[in-house]
N, C-alpha and C positions, 0 to 999 in steps of 0.2 A: 544391315547384314544382308549379304547376297543370298539369292535363292539356293544356289549350290551349297553354300555353307550351312544354311538351315536344314537342307535335306540330309547332308552328311551328319550333322549333329543329331538329327532325328534317328538316323540309322544307328549311331553309336549309343544313344540313350534309350532306344526303343525296346519294346518288349520282345519276348522270345519269338513271336511270329514274324516280326520284322527282321530279326537276325537270321531266321531260317530262310526268309525270302531273299535276303542279301546273299546268303550262301548259294541259293538256287540260281540267282542272277549271275553270280561270279562263275560258277561251274558251267552253267549253260553257255555263257559267252565263250569261255575257253574251249569247250567241247565243239561248239558249232564253228568257231574260227578254224580250229584244227581240222574238223571234218571237211569243211568247204575247201580249205587249202589242199587237202589230200585229193579230193574229187577233181579239183582244177588241175593239179599237177599230174596225177596218175591216170585219170579217166578223161582228161581233156574237156571237162564240162565248164561252163561259164556261169557265174552267179552275179547278179547285181547286188549292190549294197542294200537296196531296199528289200530284196528277196531274203538276204541273210538276216536282216533286222526282223522281218516277218517270221522267219523260222525261230529265231531266238525268243521273240515276244510270245509266240504261240506256245513254245515249250515252257516258258516261265508261267504263263497262265494255266497250262495244264498241270504242271507239277506243283504250283502254289497251293492247290487243293489238298496236298499231302501234308501241309504244315499241321503241327499238333499243339504248339505252344500258344498261350493267349497273348493278346496285344495289350500294351498300355493304352488306355483310352484317351489319346490326345488327337486333336483335329489334324495336325500335320501327319501323324502316323496313319490315320484313317484315310487321308487323301492319297498317300503313297500306296497303301494296300489296294484301294479302289482303282487307282491308275493301272496297277498290274492285274486287276481282276481277281485278286486273292480274296478268299473268304475272311471276314473280320471276326475273329474268335474272341469274344469278350472274356474278361477275367471272371472267375466265379465270385459270387457275392461272398463276403467274409462270413464265416460261421460264428454265430453268437454263442458264447459259452458263459453260463451263469457261474459266477464265483461268489461264494458266501464266506463271510468271516465268522468264525465261531469262537466265543470266549473260552478261555481255559477254565479248568476247575478251580474251586476255592483254594487259595494259597499258592497258586501257580502264576507265573508271569509269561505272557505270550510275546514272542519276538518275531516280527516280520522284517526280513532283511532282503536286500537286493544290491546288485552292483552293475555298473555299465562301463563301456569303453568306447572311445572315439578312435577309430582306426587311423584316420588321417593325421591326427595330432599325437597319437600314442599316449594319451592321458585318459584317465577314467575317474570313477568315483564309486563310493559305496555308502550305504546308510541302513539304518534300522529304526524301528519304532517299538517301544515297550508298553504293554497294556496289561492291566490286571483282569481278574475274573469278571468284573462289571463292565469291562471295556474302557475303563478310565485310563487316561494318558499318564504314564509314569516317566517317560523320557524318550529321547530320540537322539540320533547323531547322524551327521553326514560328513564325509571326508573326500577331499580330492586326492587322487593317487597317480603315480607314474607306474603304470602296469603294462605288461606285454599283451594282454588279451582280456576279453570280457569275463571268462571264467575266473581269472585271478581277482577281478573286482568282486565277484560273488563270494569267493572264498574269503577274501579280506573282510567283507561285511560280516560273515559268520564269525571269523576269528575275533574281530573287534566287539561284536555283540556279546560273545561268550565272556570276553575279558571284562566288559562293563558289568555284566550280570554277576560275575565273580566279585568285582570290587563292591558292588551294592549288596552283596551277600544274599542274592536271590538263588536259592539252592534248587528250586523246582522251576524249570523253564521249559516252554514249549516253543521250539524253533520252527518257523515256516520259511522255506525257500522255494524258488520256482525252477530249480535245476536238478534233474536226477543225477547229474555228474557230481554235484556238490554233496548230495546224499550218499553217493558211493564213497566219496572222500571221507565223510563223517564216519561211515561204517568201517572203512579201512584206511586209517590215517597214513599208512605207508605209501598210499597212492598219491598223496599230496606232493606236488613239486617241491623240491628241497628249497627253492628260493622263497617259498611262502612259509 
């Protein structure tokens, strides 16, 4: 793969800082070419190509310090940012969140459900696990779905889980989901899209 193609792909896949730098480069080049053209035409001044390139690179170096987005930590991206003299803003470390599973009360069944979706393929899936008050496994399911988005997968997981609980005659269920939108749908069923 040629070096130009590698650089182009890095710009396309790069983090926010590299995209901001790309915008700075593009606008700086346009502005300085326009500015030098006007100075040459209307003021009779002459500029060498090297002088214009120095003006553009100096402006890019100066304005690159205004970027606010973090970079993806790849070697190629780091090389490009260093070449332009841009500060390398690393991503923040992910925040650890402790998640605890609590068993339901005696006589209750706990259902943990979730759904997902692959945008590129337009397919998704959903599933749930059922456990009793001791944390004992009572059952589970997983399904492939042709759905329009990820929230539809989460909703279908809830619908199928409730249907299975009904079939098994589990009257007291504790349903856990990871989406506040799904909770809104459960509280107000009229919000659920008609297709579901």
